[in-house]
N, C-alpha and C positions, 0 to 999 in steps of 0.2 A: 504493499499500500504506499500511498505517498507519505503517510506519517512515519512508517518504518524507514522508507528511503531518507527522509529528513533527519530521523534520529541517527541513522547510520553515518550520514555526511557529517552531522554535528560531532559524533564520536570520533570520526577520522580527523576532523579539524582540532578537536580537543587533544588528541594524542600528539598531533603535529605541534600544537602549542606548547605542550608539556616537553616534548623533545627538543624544541627550540629554547625553552627556558632553561633546561638542564645544559644544553650546549653553551649558552651564554653565561651560565654560572661558572663554567670551566675556563672561560676566556678572559684575557685582559682587554679591556675595551679599547685602549689606545693603540696597542700593537697588534692585536689579533693572535697573540701567542697565548700558550697556556698560562693561566694566573698561578699565584704561588701555591694556593691549595692543591691545584690540579697537578703541578710538576712535582710537589712533594709526595703526593699520593703515587705518582708514577715511580718516583725514586724508592719508595717504601716497597711497592710491588716488584721492582727490579731487584732489591736486596733479598727479598723472600725467594725470588726465583734462583738467584745465585746460591743461596743457602741450600736449595733443593738439589741443584745439579752441579754445583761446584764451578760454575763459570765465573768469569772476571767482569768487573764493572768499574768504570771511572765516572767521576763528576767534575765538571768544569764550571767554575764560577766566573762571570765575566762582568767587568765594570767599564762603562764608557769613561774615558779619561777627560778630566777637566770639564765635566758636564755642567758644573755650576757656572763656569766662565761662559759657556755657550748661552746659557740662560740669562746671565747678567749683561752680556754684550749684545746679543741678538733678540732677546725676549723669549718667553715661554712657548709661543707658537713654533719658533725655530727649534727650540729644545724638543718639543714634541715631534717635529719633523725628523730630527735626528734620531730619535728613538725608533720611529717608524721605518726610516731608512736602514737602520741597523738590523731591525727585525726581518725586513725583507731580504737583506743580504745574507742573514743567517739561514732562512728557509732555502735559499738558492745554494748554499754551500755545506749543508749538513748531509750526512748519510741517511738513507731511508730508515735505518734502525734507531737513529738518534731521536731524543725527545728534548724539546726547548721550551722554556717558559720565563716569564718575567718574575723574578724573585722579589723585586721591590725597588721603587725608584728608578735608577739607571743600572741596576744590577740584574743579570739574568743568569739562569742555571741551565746547563745541558747534561742530560743523562746519557752516557755512552755505554750501551750494553755490549758484552762480548768483546770488551776492548782492553788489552794489555797496556802497559805504561807507554812503551815506545809509540804504539798507534795512537794512544790518547794525546800524546804531545804533538804527533803529527797532524792530527785533526785539529787541535786547538791552535796550532801555529798557522794552519791553513786558513781557519777562520779569521785570525788576526790579520793575516796578509790581504785577505779578500775585503775585509771591513776598511782597511787602510787605503786600499785602492779606489774606493768608491768616493765620489765627491759629494759633499753636502751642499744642496742647492736651496735657494729661497723658491718655494713653490709657485708663488704668484708671478715672479719675474724671470725665473731660471738663473738668477745670479748665483755664482759659485762663491760659497762662503768659506770653503776650506775642507779639510778632511777630518773624519773622526777616527781615533785610535782607541784600542782597548787594552786593558790589563786582564790576565786570565790566571787563575789559580786552579790546579788540578790535583785531585786526591784520587787514590785507589781504594777500592773496597777491601777491608781486612776482615779477618774472622772476628765475630762478635760486634762488628760495626752496626749501628742503626743510622737513621737519617741525620740525626743531630750531630754525631761524631764524624760522619763522613763530610758533612757540609762544613763543620767547624774547621777541619783540616784544609779543605779547599779555600775557606775564608782566609786562613792564615797565609796560605800560599799567594792569594790574591793580594793581600796587603803587602806581602814581601815584594811582589811584582811592582806595585805602586811605589814603594819605598825605593826600589832599585832604579827608578826612572820612568816607569809606565811603558806602555806599548811593547809588552813582552809576556811570555808565558812562563810560570814557575810551577813546578811540581814538587811534591814532597819527595825526599830522597828515597831511593831504592838501590840496594847494594848490587843488583844484577844489571842496572842501567848505567851505561856510560854515555854521556851527552856528546854528540858529534855535530850538533848544530848550535846556533845562537840561543836556542831555547834553554832557559836556565833551570837547573834542578836544585831545589833548596835542601 
């Protein structure tokens, strides 16, 4: 009947509305990336998966260098554009298995499944170079304002790690990268790793 059809259509629309609400609740509105709650849940799930099958996992924390200066000099709309430009560049340069989200402010987190230390550093430095190569432009005029650089801290999953301990070590490496001059990747030390690139190992 027409009433049954109407109820069915209403049910379909309601389900779609719920799906969209759930999707929006997982996304950062400005950048379109996963929000903090979503990326942390992804990390928690990845840690549990590694505990089950013994696989490796790395986390990269990324901070846009001198972001406050961008806001102060060009204004918050340009700062927002810098974040969006960075996010677009990230999506274009991550592997299909990686998961990426906004951790807070100008800080982002990347979960790197099935990734050993050397590969994690390679991925992180590839991201750093790709971001640095992209020009920051004023959207309304196309004026080139400069380039954005990033500092990256990388930590590797260890036995008995949880999300807090893994993030805490990545955060320490991130701040070491900033203290060392920014625009670089620093990873916690691993006795089996010998750095052969400019990427720093803390």
